[in-house]
N, C-alpha and C positions, 0 to 999 in steps of 0.2 A: 842358338846365339852365335853370331858371326862377328868377329872383330873387324870393324870397317876400315881402320887405318893402322899403320905401324905404330906401336906404342913407343913413344920417346919421352914422355913426361908422366906426371901423376894423373893424367886424364886418359880414359879409354872410351872410345866410341864403339858401341856395339849395336848391331841390327837385331832387334827382338820382335817377335810376334806380339801384337797388342795383348793377348791373354797372358802371356808370360810376364810382360811388363806390369800388368795389373796385379798378378799374383805376387810378384816381388814387392810391389808397393804395399800390398796387403800384409806382407810379412815384416814391414817396417823399413825396407831398403829405400834409400833416398837417392834418386837419380833423375835426370831431366831429359825430356825429348828435344832433339835438335832437328826440326823438320827440313832445314836447308840441306842437311847431309843424310836425311832419312835414317837417323840413328839416335840412340840414347847415350847421354854422356854420364859416365861413372867417374867420380873423382876420389882419390885417396890422399890422405895426408902423407907427409914424408915419413911419418913414424908408424904407418900402417904395417902391421905384422902379417906374415904369411897366413896365420890362422884366420884372420879376418877375411882375406881373399878366399881361403878354402871354404869358409862358411857360405859365402856368396855362391861359389861354384856348386857346393852341395845343395843349396836351395834351388839353383837353376836345374840341376839334374833331377832332384826330387819332383819339382813341378813338371818337368818334361815327362817323367814316368807316369804322372797322374793324368796327363792329357793325351 
């Protein structure tokens, strides 16, 4: 996973391989492809806690180890 742009708001655009995106979707993560910038958009609410972000990171790392 590569962050495509500097993070300035509650939106993060990340470049993901298609299998990683599919596996995250299979685990229930909701995010959307933005083909114009060749990245996926992840949105957080303003009350998102660090633990929620940590769960996403943990899932990305776990999936990466499996592949």
